[in-house]
C-alpha positions, 0 to 999 in steps of 0.5 A: 708211374714215377719219375724214378720207376722210369729212370730205373727202367730206363725209359726216361733220362734226365734232361736239361732244355733250353729255350731253343729247343723247346722253340723248336718243338713249337714250331714242328707243332704250328706245322703239325696244326696247321697241316692237320687243318688242311682242306683236301688232306685225308682224315687219316693224315689229319688224325696222325698229324694232330696225334703227332702235335700232341705228342711234341706238346707232351715231350714239351711239359716232359723236357721242361720237367728235366726228363726226356723220354727213350725212344724205344717201344712203347716211348709215345705211351710213356710220353703220354702217361708222363704228363701226368706227372708233369701237369698234375690233374689237368693232363688226365683227360688229355693223357687218356683221350691221346692214349687212344688217339695213339692206338689208332695212330699206330693202325693209320701209320702201320695197318690200315687206310680209312680209319679215322672219320673226318668227326675224328680228324676235326676233334683231335685237332680241337683236343691237341689245340686245347693241349698245347695251350695247357702246356704252354700256360704251365710253362708260363707259370712253372718255368717262365723263362722259357716261355713263348 
């Protein structure tokens, strides 16, 4: 996967982001991470909400790299894989982990209930927070005008 192939396949398009756009994404991430930590929320909802925070963090990195993933079937998978192009080696473990989570989130949102365990919900919250820190660190280092 390369940006050239993603552009050619119309899975991505060139995009110039702004601090305002990123700050809006940051607000979504903060909301989702807070909601995913709420006591009393089902493990499925905590899991899916934390996954959304991670996806938004991936989209932040992609936007800073000058792209936007086109919304169509498979765009979550493409977003997660694209973080490898943006963040390099640091993103590989997260992209692979969140790809597994993506499939589970699909089941949660579209097929069955009581899919995620409490342990899985807690784990994805931790992983999403760590991934978000990685993305913000990368932005600070590579795009200081767009940092928090």
